[in-house]
N, C-alpha and C positions, 0 to 999 in steps of 0.2 A: 660768559653772556645770558647770566636771567632773564626772564623775558618778565617785562614789568610786571604783566596781569599776576605769573607766580609770588612775586614780591610785596604786590599788592591783597594779594591770599591768604597769605604770611602773615603778615600788619594786621589784617583782620582780624583774622583768627585768635592773633593775641591781644585786638583790643575787645575783643567778644569777655575771653579767658577774666583782663582786668575787670571790667565791668561788670563782670558774675562773679566777681570774689568770694559773696557770703553761698554761690550757688556751687563754688567747688567744694566747700568746705561741706557741703550737703553731701554733694555727692562723693570725695573722698574725705569723710573727717579724721580728725586727730586722732590720735589716742592709737594708736594700730599697737596689735600686739607684739611683745618683745618679747626676747630670751635672751637668757644674760653670757656674755663672753664666763666658761669654766674658765679662764685664769685671772680673771679680777673679779667677775662679777658684776661686768658693765652690761649693761643692759642697751638693744642695740632692737627695733622693728624690725619685725619679720620680711617683710618684702623691701627688695631696695631694687639696685634699677644695672645694666653694662652697657655697656660704651660700643663693644663691638659690631662692626655696620652701621650701629645707627647714627656712631657721631662720626664717621668717619665723611666728613664734608667738610665744604669749603668758608669757610668765615665771609656773612655777610650774605649766603646767598638762602632763596627760600629757606629751605630746609635749615638753615640755620638759626632763621627766625623762628621755625617752629620748635625745634631744640629749647630754645628759649620757656615756649609754654609750656613745653613738659617739664620740665625744673621747676619752674613755678605751681605746674601742679601736682608734682616729686613732694615737694618738702612744702608744700600748703596743708596737701593730707596723711604731712609726717612722715615720712622716708627721709631716711638717713646715708644710708649705707649705696658707695657707686663705686665700682670695680670700673679700670681702666688697667690701661697697659700702653708701653710704648711703641709695642707693634702691631696696633689696631688703627696705620695708619694715617694719626695722626690726631685718634681721635681727644688722647691726652690733654696736647693743646688745644684743641677745643673746649671742652670741661673746663680745665683753666679760663681760658679765656670767659666762658657764662659765668663757671662762678662767682668772675672778680665783678662780672657785670651787674650781673645780683647781687650780691654781698651776700652771696651764698657761701663762704668757705668756712664762716663756723658754726653753721649749722649738719653741715656736709661730714660723712666717716670717705674719707676717699683710702679705698685699697688697691695698689698698685701692683708690678711686676718689675720683677731683672729678668731676662733675657737673653744672656751673655755666656760666653764659651769662656773667658778668660777672668781675674779680678780687675786688670785693665779694663776691661770692655765693659766690665757691673760699672767702677767706680765712674766712667763717662756716660753709660748710662744711666746713672743714678744722678749724676748731673744734670745731664736733658731732664730729666724726669721733673724734677722739684722747678727747672726753668719753664719745662712744658705745662707746668699743671700752676706754678704762678703762686708758690707758696714756699716756704724754706725745713716741713717736713710732712709724712705723711700717717695715716691713723694705721694701715697696715701694709707691710712690704713681703712679698708673695713670691717664691721660685714658679716662674713660669712653666707650665708641663714639665719638670721635675728637671728642667736645663740644666745641665753642668750644676748638682746642686752640692756637692762633695765641696765644692767652690764654695758657689752662692749663698748657702743657705750658713756660714762661719760668717758669711759678710754682713750677710741683713744682720744677721747678733749683733756685729760691734754698731752697726747703725741706732740697733735698738737703744746697745747701750749709749749711743752719744744722743740719745734724747731726739733719733730724728728721726724714727715710727716706734710708736706705741706695741705696736704686733710684730709678729711676724709666720707664715707658713710655704705650704709648698700651693700647687695646683695639678690638675688635671682637666680632661675632660672626656675622656672615653674608655670604656669599661676595661680594653686592656690595659690600660695604666691604674686599674685599683690595686694589686697587689702589693709594687712598686709602692704605692701611695702607705697603702696597708704593713709597710715592712717599714718605709721610713718614720710613720707616726709611734710603732714599735718602739725604733730606736733612737728614736731624740724627741727632745724637746720641741712641744709646737703651739702654738695659741692657734694657730686654726687652719685648717686644708678645704681646700675648695674642689669638689670631682662636680660628674654631672648624675641628676637622676632625675629621672621621669616616669607617667605610667606605660610609657613602653622600652624601658630601661632602668627597670629598678633593683636592679645588680646590687647595687649601694650598702641597701636593707638586708641583707643576709650575713656580712661581716663586718664591712668598712664601716659605715655607719654607729652599729654598735660597739665598734673599737675604740672610736670618739668617744662615744658619751661615757667608757671604762677609762680612758686616760685625758679627759679631761680637754680634749679638743674642740673648738671650736667647726661648725662649715657649712662653708657657703655652697651653696647649688647653682647650678650652672646648666643649660640648654633644657631646661624642666621644659620646655616646645619643641624639644628637636631640631634644633633649629625650625622650625618653620612647618613639619612635615607632618606635626600629629593635628594642622589646622586643617591640612588637604584630608586627611583621615577622615575628621568629624565631620566635610562640608555640607551641607543642607540635611544633619541630623537633628536629634533635640534631643539636651540634657537628659540626661538619665532623670526617672521620676523623680528621686527622694533629693535631684540638686538642688529645689527650692531649700529644704527642711536643711539643709545646713548652707543657706545665705547667700548659694553660690547662682549666678544670673548671666554664665555667660563661659564657654567652654575656656577660654585663659585662666579664669578665675578656676576651671576648678583643677586644671593643670598645675596652676599656683600651688593652689589647698592641698594637691595632695604631698608635694614635695612640703609642705608645711609643716603637715602632720604628721610625719617623722621625729618624737621627740629630742632624735640630735642634731636636727639641722635646726640653726642659727637664722639666715636671715637666703631666700633667694633670690638671685640679680635678673631680670629679665630686660634688656634692649627694647626699646622702641622708641623710634623719631616723631612719634603722634601724641601728640596732647590724652585725645576718649580714649585711646587704648593706655598710657599711665593711669590715667582716671578706673577705668575698668579692672584691673590690675591693683591697685592697693586696696578694693574690696576686696581681695581676695585675704586682706594682713584680718578677718577680724572673729571669734570662735561664731559659732560651735567648726572645730575640725574633722577630718573625714572619720569616721569609725572603720575599724580594722578590718570589718566585711565589706565597707565602700570600698574601702581602697585595695580590697583583695579582687574585686568585681570590677575597678577598673583594670588591674594589672588583664586579667585573663581577659577583659574586652580585649585591648591592646597587643597582648602576644601577640 
């Protein structure tokens, strides 16, 4: 059961956002910076969205109503890429329902995953993902954390040949997985990888990101906030003096702009369940990017 006041509060938030649609455009204008997918040349906005944690809610709850406002802000602000997984506690079902209710399926670049240990399990999971997402195809199908990738990557390619996904890729979320990801990038044709990269975990820039540039592989970035730990580190701290020159008005914008300032990065996918934070994150997706000196200063600050 959800308290009536919670539902009313969420409804009021939606009402304010709907009434302030011109303000939404002013706060997070369309025309986000885009980067091209090397394998096709298709352009994607540099700011995307994740669903882990934030979309693990119950239909009809106050949090669900808030997510409607989050997606409204996201799409009106020029966002397209949303990353999910059948392993995210029902997040893919919530995403599918919200996309259908909002009429946003055509705007959304849906990235999901296979997380299975056999071909049979993958086939069953894939069928369930399509039902949950309320679609007959997706844009990107990724092998989640390299799980049984020798079996699942060929299966994903079969689905691509059948027109059920436009792109295939692999994911990991830890520095310890970078070497394995790099080996697969060298040995297998891929459209995408997804990895962690942040001011306090910049290791991907040493080898993996340049490798993706050389091999023509698009890159999604997860954990740009280090699962929220970075905000605890900067609590009550002022932004660097140069932040305003880079168009940065919050720590969230700074952390996201750090990630997308690497030229190998296609899109960063932060998750949020709050529309105000979604608006704030979208503001990171505009020029100028951080200079090399600014990036190095941040790495040293958070080392």
